[in-house]
Structures are given as C-alpha cells and as structure tokens.
C-alpha positions as CSV (number, residue, x, y, z in Angstrom):
1,M,-15.2,15.3,-20.5
2,E,-17.8,14.7,-23.0
3,S,-18.4,18.6,-23.4
4,L,-15.1,18.8,-24.1
5,I,-15.6,15.9,-27.0
6,L,-18.5,17.8,-28.1
7,H,-17.0,21.2,-28.1
8,N,-13.7,20.0,-30.2
9,I,-16.2,18.3,-32.4
10,K,-18.6,21.4,-33.0
11,R,-15.8,23.3,-34.1
12,M,-14.6,20.6,-36.6
13,S,-18.2,21.2,-38.0
14,V,-17.7,25.2,-38.1
15,E,-14.6,24.6,-40.1
16,N,-15.8,21.6,-42.9
17,I,-18.7,24.4,-43.6
18,T,-16.3,27.3,-44.1
19,A,-13.1,25.4,-45.6
20,P,-11.9,26.2,-48.9
21,C,-12.6,23.5,-51.1
22,D,-15.0,21.9,-53.8
23,G,-16.4,18.3,-53.0
24,G,-16.2,15.9,-49.7
25,T,-13.2,15.0,-49.9
26,C,-11.4,17.9,-49.3
27,V,-13.7,18.0,-46.2
28,M,-13.0,14.6,-45.1
29,T,-9.2,15.4,-45.1
30,V,-9.8,18.2,-42.9
31,I,-12.2,16.4,-41.0
32,Q,-9.0,13.4,-40.4
33,E,-6.3,16.4,-39.7
34,K,-8.2,17.9,-36.9
35,I,-8.8,14.8,-35.2
36,Q,-5.3,13.1,-35.5
37,K,-3.5,16.1,-34.0
38,T,-5.8,16.4,-31.4
39,E,-4.7,12.5,-30.2
40,D,-1.9,13.4,-31.1
41,S,-1.9,15.9,-28.5
42,A,-3.6,14.4,-25.9
43,L,-0.4,11.7,-26.5
44,L,2.1,14.1,-25.9
45,K,-0.1,15.4,-22.3
46,C,0.6,12.2,-20.5
47,G,3.7,10.8,-18.9
48,G,4.4,7.9,-19.1
49,S,5.5,7.6,-15.4
50,S,2.5,7.6,-14.1
51,I,3.0,3.8,-13.9
52,W,5.5,4.5,-10.9
53,F,2.4,4.6,-8.8
54,S,-0.8,5.2,-10.7
55,A,-3.1,6.8,-13.7
56,A,-4.6,9.6,-11.5
57,N,-0.5,11.5,-12.1
58,C,-1.7,11.1,-15.7
59,D,-3.0,14.7,-17.3
60,E,-5.6,15.2,-18.3
61,A,-5.6,15.1,-22.1
62,M,-5.1,10.8,-22.2
63,R,-8.3,11.0,-20.6
64,E,-9.5,12.6,-24.0
65,N,-7.5,9.5,-25.9
66,Q,-9.0,7.2,-24.0
67,S,-12.6,8.6,-25.3
68,Y,-12.3,8.1,-28.8
69,S,-11.4,4.2,-28.4
70,G,-14.6,3.9,-26.3
71,G,-15.7,1.1,-24.4
72,D,-17.3,0.6,-20.8
73,L,-13.5,0.7,-19.7
74,S,-13.2,4.1,-20.4
75,L,-16.8,5.5,-19.8
76,F,-15.7,4.3,-15.4
77,A,-12.7,5.3,-15.5
78,R,-14.2,9.3,-16.9
79,T,-17.1,8.6,-14.3
80,Y,-15.3,7.3,-11.1
81,A,-12.7,10.5,-11.6
82,D,-15.5,13.0,-10.5
83,Y,-15.7,11.1,-6.8
84,H,-12.1,10.1,-7.0
85,G,-11.0,13.1,-5.3
86,Y,-13.4,13.5,-2.5
87,I,-12.9,9.3,-1.5
88,S,-9.3,9.5,-2.1
89,I,-9.5,12.9,0.4
90,C,-11.5,11.3,3.2
91,V,-9.0,7.6,3.0
92,C,-6.2,9.8,3.3
93,I,-7.5,11.8,6.2
94,F,-9.2,8.5,8.1
95,G,-5.5,6.8,7.0
96,I,-3.0,9.4,8.8
97,V,-5.4,9.1,12.2
98,T,-5.1,5.7,12.3
99,N,-1.5,5.0,11.3
100,V,-1.0,7.5,13.8
101,F,-2.3,5.3,16.8
102,N,-0.7,3.0,15.2
103,I,2.9,4.1,15.8
104,T,2.4,5.3,19.5
105,V,0.9,2.0,20.6
106,L,3.0,0.0,19.0
107,T,6.5,2.2,20.0
108,R,5.6,1.3,23.7
109,K,7.9,-0.3,25.6
110,H,6.1,-4.2,26.0
111,M,5.2,-3.6,22.5
112,R,8.9,-3.1,21.2
113,T,9.3,-6.8,19.2
114,P,10.8,-6.9,15.5
115,V,7.5,-7.6,14.2
116,N,5.9,-4.5,16.0
117,L,8.8,-2.2,15.1
118,I,8.5,-3.5,10.7
119,L,4.6,-2.8,11.6
120,T,6.0,0.9,13.0
121,W,7.7,2.2,9.8
122,L,5.1,0.7,7.4
123,A,3.2,2.7,9.4
124,V,5.3,5.8,8.8
125,S,6.2,5.0,4.8
126,D,1.9,4.6,4.8
127,I,1.4,8.1,6.2
128,I,4.0,10.0,3.7
129,T,2.1,8.4,0.8
130,M,-1.0,9.9,2.1
131,L,0.3,13.3,3.1
132,S,2.1,13.6,-0.3
133,Y,-1.2,12.1,-1.7
134,L,-3.3,14.5,0.1
135,P,-2.8,17.8,-2.3
136,F,-2.6,16.0,-5.1
137,A,-6.0,15.0,-5.0
138,M,-7.6,18.6,-3.8
139,H,-6.1,20.2,-6.5
140,F,-6.3,17.3,-9.3
141,Y,-9.5,16.3,-8.3
142,C,-11.2,18.6,-6.7
143,I,-10.3,22.3,-7.2
144,Y,-10.2,21.6,-10.4
145,P,-12.2,18.5,-12.7
146,A,-10.1,15.6,-13.4
147,A,-11.4,16.2,-17.3
148,S,-10.1,19.9,-17.3
149,K,-6.8,22.2,-18.2
150,S,-5.9,25.5,-17.7
151,T,-3.1,27.6,-16.6
152,E,-3.9,27.1,-12.8
153,K,-4.0,23.8,-12.7
154,N,-1.4,22.9,-14.9
155,S,1.1,25.8,-13.9
156,Q,4.7,24.7,-13.5
157,G,4.7,24.8,-9.4
158,W,1.7,22.5,-9.3
159,M,2.9,19.9,-13.0
160,L,6.4,20.1,-10.6
161,Y,4.6,19.4,-6.9
162,M,3.1,16.3,-9.5
163,I,6.2,14.9,-10.3
164,F,7.1,15.0,-6.4
165,H,4.3,13.5,-5.4
166,I,4.8,10.0,-8.8
167,N,8.5,9.6,-7.6
168,L,7.6,10.0,-3.3
169,A,4.7,7.7,-4.3
170,A,6.8,5.1,-5.8
171,T,9.3,5.0,-3.1
172,T,7.6,4.7,-0.1
173,H,5.3,2.4,-2.1
174,T,7.9,0.3,-2.5
175,V,9.7,0.6,0.9
176,S,6.0,-0.4,2.3
177,I,6.1,-3.8,-0.5
178,W,9.0,-5.1,1.0
179,L,8.9,-3.8,4.7
180,C,5.7,-6.7,4.0
181,V,8.1,-9.2,2.9
182,M,10.2,-8.6,6.2
183,L,7.6,-9.0,8.1
184,A,6.8,-12.6,6.5
185,I,10.3,-13.5,7.0
186,V,10.7,-12.4,10.2
187,R,8.1,-14.4,11.6
188,Y,8.8,-17.2,9.7
189,L,11.8,-17.6,11.4
190,H,10.7,-16.4,14.8
191,I,8.1,-19.3,14.7
192,R,10.7,-21.8,13.2
193,S,13.7,-20.5,15.6
194,P,12.0,-19.0,18.7
195,T,14.8,-17.0,21.1
196,K,16.0,-18.5,23.3
197,A,16.8,-15.4,26.0
198,N,16.6,-11.9,26.4
199,S,19.5,-10.9,24.7
200,M,18.7,-13.1,21.6
201,R,15.3,-10.9,21.5
202,L,17.6,-8.3,20.9
203,Q,19.6,-8.7,18.8
204,R,17.0,-9.4,16.4
205,I,15.8,-6.5,17.5
206,K,19.0,-4.3,15.9
207,Q,18.5,-6.8,13.3
208,S,15.0,-5.9,11.7
209,Q,16.5,-2.2,12.5
210,F,19.4,-2.6,10.0
211,G,16.8,-4.0,7.4
212,I,14.0,-1.2,7.7
213,L,17.5,1.3,7.0
214,F,18.6,-1.1,4.2
215,I,15.0,-1.4,2.7
216,Y,14.7,2.5,2.2
217,V,17.9,3.6,1.8
218,S,17.8,0.9,-1.6
219,S,14.4,1.2,-2.5
220,A,15.6,5.2,-3.3
221,L,18.5,4.1,-4.9
222,I,16.8,1.6,-7.5
223,L,14.3,4.5,-8.7
224,V,17.0,7.2,-9.4
225,P,16.5,6.0,-12.8
226,N,12.4,6.5,-13.0
227,Y,13.2,10.2,-11.1
228,M,15.6,11.1,-14.5
229,S,13.4,9.8,-16.6
230,N,9.8,12.2,-15.3
231,K,10.5,16.0,-17.0
232,L,8.0,18.5,-18.1
233,L,7.3,20.5,-21.0
234,P,6.1,23.3,-21.9
235,E,2.6,23.5,-24.1
236,N,0.7,26.9,-25.4
237,N,3.7,29.2,-25.0
238,E,4.8,28.2,-21.5
239,T,1.9,28.8,-19.9
240,I,0.5,25.0,-19.5
241,Y,3.0,22.4,-18.7
242,V,2.9,18.9,-18.9
243,L,4.3,15.7,-18.6
244,R,6.6,14.6,-20.5
245,N,5.2,11.0,-23.0
246,L,7.5,7.7,-22.4
247,N,5.2,5.9,-25.7
248,L,5.2,2.8,-23.8
249,G,3.3,0.2,-25.5
250,K,4.7,1.7,-28.8
251,N,7.1,0.2,-31.5
252,D,8.9,3.4,-30.7
253,T,9.9,3.2,-27.1
254,E,13.2,3.7,-25.2
255,T,15.4,1.3,-24.4
256,T,16.0,3.3,-20.7
257,V,12.1,3.9,-20.6
258,L,11.8,-0.2,-21.1
259,I,14.6,-1.4,-18.7
260,N,13.5,0.8,-16.3
261,V,9.7,-0.6,-16.7
262,W,10.8,-4.1,-16.4
263,V,12.7,-3.5,-13.1
264,Y,10.3,-1.7,-11.5
265,A,7.7,-4.0,-12.0
266,F,10.2,-7.2,-10.6
267,T,11.4,-5.3,-7.8
268,A,8.8,-3.5,-6.3
269,K,6.1,-5.9,-7.7
270,L,6.6,-9.4,-8.2
271,V,10.2,-10.4,-6.7
272,P,7.9,-8.7,-3.6
273,C,4.7,-10.4,-4.0
274,L,6.4,-14.1,-4.7
275,L,8.3,-13.8,-1.8
276,M,5.3,-13.2,0.5
277,L,3.6,-15.8,-1.5
278,I,6.3,-18.3,-0.4
279,F,6.7,-17.3,3.1
280,G,3.1,-17.0,4.0
281,S,2.7,-20.4,3.0
282,L,5.6,-21.5,4.9
283,L,4.2,-19.3,7.5
284,I,0.5,-21.1,8.2
285,Y,2.0,-24.3,7.4
286,N,4.2,-24.0,10.7
287,I,1.8,-22.1,12.8
288,H,-0.3,-25.2,12.7
289,V,2.6,-27.3,13.2
290,K,3.2,-25.7,16.4
291,I,-0.1,-25.7,17.6
292,R,-1.1,-29.3,17.2
293,Q,2.4,-30.1,18.3
294,R,1.4,-28.1,21.6
295,R,-2.0,-29.7,22.4
296,K,-0.7,-33.4,22.3
297,I,2.6,-32.3,24.2
298,L,1.4,-30.1,27.4
299,Q,-2.0,-30.6,29.0
300,I,-3.1,-26.4,28.4
301,S,-3.7,-24.5,31.8
302,G,-6.1,-21.1,30.9
303,A,-3.3,-18.6,30.8
304,S,-1.4,-20.7,28.1
305,S,-4.2,-21.1,26.2
306,L,-4.1,-17.7,26.3
307,R,-0.9,-17.2,25.2
308,L,-1.2,-19.7,22.3
309,S,-4.5,-18.1,21.4
310,E,-2.5,-14.7,21.2
311,H,-0.1,-16.2,19.1
312,S,-1.5,-17.2,16.3
313,R,-4.3,-14.4,16.2
314,T,-1.0,-12.4,16.2
315,T,0.3,-14.6,13.1
316,K,-3.4,-14.2,11.3
317,M,-3.1,-10.3,11.8
318,L,0.0,-10.1,9.6
319,L,-1.1,-12.9,6.9
320,A,-4.3,-10.3,6.9
321,V,-1.9,-7.7,6.1
322,I,0.3,-9.7,4.1
323,I,-3.2,-11.0,1.7
324,L,-4.2,-6.9,1.8
325,F,0.2,-6.4,-0.3
326,L,-0.4,-9.4,-2.8
327,I,-4.4,-8.2,-3.8
328,T,-2.8,-4.6,-4.1
329,E,0.2,-4.8,-5.6
330,L,0.4,-8.1,-7.9
331,P,-2.4,-7.3,-9.9
332,Q,-1.0,-4.2,-11.0
333,G,2.2,-5.6,-11.8
334,V,0.7,-8.1,-14.5
335,L,-0.6,-5.1,-15.1
336,I,2.6,-3.1,-15.8
337,I,4.3,-6.0,-17.7
338,L,1.3,-5.9,-19.9
339,S,1.5,-2.5,-20.7
340,A,5.2,-3.0,-21.6
341,C,4.7,-6.0,-23.9
342,V,0.8,-5.5,-25.9
343,E,0.4,-2.8,-28.0
344,N,-1.9,-0.1,-26.8
345,F,-2.6,-2.0,-23.6
346,F,-1.5,0.7,-21.3
347,D,-3.9,3.3,-22.7
348,Q,-6.9,1.0,-22.8
349,V,-6.5,-1.2,-20.2
350,Y,-4.2,0.5,-17.5
351,L,-4.9,4.1,-17.4
352,P,-8.9,3.9,-17.1
353,L,-8.1,1.4,-14.2
354,G,-5.7,3.8,-12.4
355,D,-7.7,5.8,-10.3
356,V,-8.8,2.5,-8.9
357,M,-5.5,0.8,-8.8
358,D,-4.9,4.5,-6.6
359,I,-7.7,3.7,-3.7
360,V,-7.5,0.2,-3.8
361,A,-3.8,1.2,-2.6
362,L,-4.8,4.0,-0.3
363,V,-7.6,2.3,1.1
364,N,-4.6,-1.0,1.4
365,N,-2.9,1.8,3.4
366,A,-5.6,2.8,6.0
367,V,-7.2,-0.1,7.8
368,N,-4.0,-1.5,9.1
369,F,-4.9,-0.1,12.3
370,I,-8.6,-2.3,12.6
371,L,-6.7,-5.5,11.9
372,Y,-4.5,-5.1,14.5
373,C,-7.9,-4.0,17.4
374,S,-9.9,-6.9,15.7
375,M,-7.1,-9.4,15.9
376,S,-4.3,-8.4,18.4
377,T,-5.8,-8.4,21.9
378,K,-2.3,-7.0,23.1
379,F,-2.6,-4.0,20.8
380,R,-5.9,-3.1,21.6
381,E,-5.7,-3.0,25.5
382,T,-2.4,-1.1,24.8
383,F,-4.6,1.4,22.9
384,V,-7.3,0.8,25.2
385,H,-5.1,2.7,27.6
386,L,-3.1,4.9,26.1
387,F,-6.4,6.9,24.7
388,C,-9.5,5.9,26.5
389,N,-8.6,6.4,30.3
390,F,-11.7,6.4,31.6
391,H,-12.2,2.6,30.7
392,P,-10.7,0.6,32.9
393,I,-8.4,-2.2,32.5
394,R,-9.3,-5.4,33.7
395,R,-7.1,-7.2,35.8
396,S,-6.5,-10.5,36.0
397,E,-6.8,-12.3,39.4
398,D,-4.6,-14.8,39.3
399,S,-1.7,-12.6,38.9
400,G,-1.9,-9.0,39.8
401,Y,-0.9,-8.0,36.2
402,T,-3.5,-5.7,34.6
403,L,-4.4,-8.1,31.2
404,T,-2.1,-5.8,28.9
405,D,1.2,-6.3,31.3
406,R,0.2,-9.7,31.7
407,L,0.5,-10.4,27.6
408,A,2.8,-8.0,27.8
409,K,5.2,-9.8,30.0
410,L,3.9,-13.3,28.3
411,D,5.8,-12.0,25.0
412,S,8.5,-11.0,26.6
413,H,9.6,-14.8,27.1
414,S,11.3,-17.2,24.1
415,N,8.6,-19.4,23.1
416,N,11.8,-22.3,24.0
417,N,10.7,-21.0,28.0
418,E,6.9,-21.7,27.4
419,N,7.8,-25.4,28.5
420,N,8.6,-24.2,31.4
421,H,6.5,-22.0,32.4
422,H,3.3,-24.1,31.4
423,L,5.2,-26.8,34.1
424,Q,5.4,-23.6,36.6
425,L,2.5,-22.9,36.1
426,L,0.8,-26.5,37.0
427,Q,2.8,-26.7,39.6
428,N,1.5,-24.1,41.5
429,H,-2.1,-24.7,40.7
430,F,-0.9,-28.6,41.9
431,R,0.4,-27.0,45.4
432,K,-2.7,-24.7,45.7
433,F,-4.9,-27.7,44.9
434,S,-3.0,-29.9,47.5
435,A,-3.4,-27.0,50.4
436,E,-6.5,-26.9,50.3
437,R,-7.6,-30.7,50.6
438,H,-5.3,-30.6,53.7
439,L,-7.3,-27.4,55.3
440,E,-10.6,-29.3,54.6
441,R,-9.1,-32.8,56.0
442,A,-8.0,-30.9,58.9
C-alpha cells in the first residue's frame, strides 16, 4: 500500500517539473488536481454494499483513500490486511470441519430436541458462510495482495463472485443471528413451561422446523433490495471491474440506499440483539429460580443431581452462544448506523475495522464445537462414541445403560415428570436399603 502511495507521489513530482508553467502557482494547481483525481478515483472503486457483511468486500482503492487521512486506525488496517487472508482461511477450515462434527452429533436420534435442531441449522448456515469466504480470501488476499489491483484480480468473473459472496454472506449471517434469537426463545419457553408428554415434545420439534424454514426464507426476501443495489462498473477499457459506490455518509446519498441501510441495521443487527438480551436475561433468571425450587423441594439423589447439573450446563452453553453473537453483531450494528448518520464515518472508521469484524464473525462461526464439547456432557460423549470408538464409554453401574444413553433417556422426559422420576428413584433406594437391613437381621 505504501509503495503505491509513493509511486503516485513520484509521478506527480515528475509532472510538476515538466509542466509548461511559469511560477509556483501553476505547479500547486497541478498537484491539487492530481490529488483530487486520485481521491475521486479511489472513491469510485469501492462498493458501498460492503456494509452488508464487511469492508473486506471493498476494492483495494478505498484502502488507498484511507491512506490520505492517516491515523493509527488506517495504519492498522493496512498492516493487518497482509495477514487477514491466511488467518481467515485457517479459521474457515477449522470451522467447516467442526461444524460438520456438530451436524453429525446433533442429528443423532437420541439428540433430537428443538434446541439441537436449531443448533444444527445454525451450523449449516455457518458452513455456507465459511465455504463462500474461502475462495474470496484466497483470491483477494493471498494470491493477490489486498492493496493491489490488476486485470486478473479484478476481472469480471471474480468481481461477480465478490457480489455473490456479499449477498450470500449477508443472508447466512442474518439467518444465523435470527436462529440465535429463536434459540433463546425456545429455551426460555422450555424452562418456563416444560413439555408434559412426548407428543408435546414432538409438536415443539415440528414448530421449530417451521420456524427455521421461515427464518431462512424471510432473511433472503428482506435482503432482496440489497441484492439489487450491488452492481459492477467497468473501468480502464473494461479490463478492470469495480463495485458501484453508494456514497454512504455523503450529502448525495440516495434515499433508497439509506432505507436499505436502516432496514438492514435494524432487522439483521439491532432488533435481534435486543431480543437476545431480553430473552437471555429471562433465561438466566428462570434457570436460577428453577434450581432453587428443585433443591428446596426435593432431596436430590445422585442421578437427579446429574440431570439437574446437565440442564444447567446446557443453559449456560446456550447463553455462551448468545453472548458471542452479541459481542460480534451489536458493535457492527452500531457502526452501520453511525456510518449512515455521521459524515465520512464509513470511510474513516468502518472500513479500517472491516477485516477485524470479518475475522471476529468467522471465529464466532467456528468456536461452537468447543463450547458444546466443554459444556455439554451429552454432546461430548456422543461425539466420543461416534468418532473415538477406541475410547470405551463408561457404564452406569446402577442402570446398565451407557452414560450417553442414560442422559438421552433423561432428556427425553419432560420436566413435569421429574418429580415422579425422583420419587421413584428414592423408593427404589429405600426398598434396596430395607432389603439389605432385612438380610443383615436374618
């Protein structure tokens, strides 16, 4: 990037020397005109549609424009861009593999619950995002430097792929965040009003399926105006193509562009984050109330204590997923709003942070497997059973089931049947204790 800037400065110096002018005034005019042309050219080479996912989708010429404003943020953006492609490729490969593991484990028969169904399709959305990002990062960051521009890098085919990636990533990202909202709502309803029978549980699974389908379809429909705003413009005798500039944060910003920005910011960022905050808080409150009630009413046996602990860990795991989405999406939503309201905020702040927001979003897509394994005994043991057959699954001495089967059986019951289950266990222990005392007396 700095070499390109120096190249432009040297070229201007030569022109100043050879300019057929008398006096220094004409020389300064030539310099100002040259800089103005360079800035205008840079602004025309960046697509305002980059706000739909990240600034990494913007052409490198906007990065040249950033260099004129200076500042630590722009310097950081240019420095990190040299490493972003390789880091994002590693994260994407790891995330694709682990999300395949997630889908394989969560689709097992004994894992079939409304929450696991949502997590399965969340993994599908994350895989699509990272599959799309792999060739994008490889071409626009690794094969060709981020600060470069050439006929091969900015060919019509690759720029069309960039538009495809922008639209697809925006859609899958919107799907993911609304699935996370649905996850918080479903878990809250499950704790607030547990299923009373297996038929009710199946009904909730079917309702979750319709909800997931609705989120996928509606996310694509809402973003149709954004798809239509992404256009390519030929440059340099149609050998290099760039995205159309939408002039976000400028005085001449089109009304339709502003409407698209506000709709996207609220429907894909701010509103779902607000809903996650509300239902996440309710989830924390209700799980603490339930735990206190159960501990006060029941004399919890070993197996019941295991079950209660597992339910608590599951809720904490889902809360961790929600918090990660809030950390990733809420700041980006605020930045998008500021980009539309504050002049030059998009160029000077949002774009330099674009690659950072990209990698944070990709990491968020990739770490769910680690959360599931660390916080869900049921998930972890099912994964070991499927992929690590050499590791024997511990058996429960009191039931004859494997621990995975026992947890699956426990989770298949409703919370309203827990009291009967606890009482039955206590009765069995009491009968066993009475029989042992009777044999001792005999």
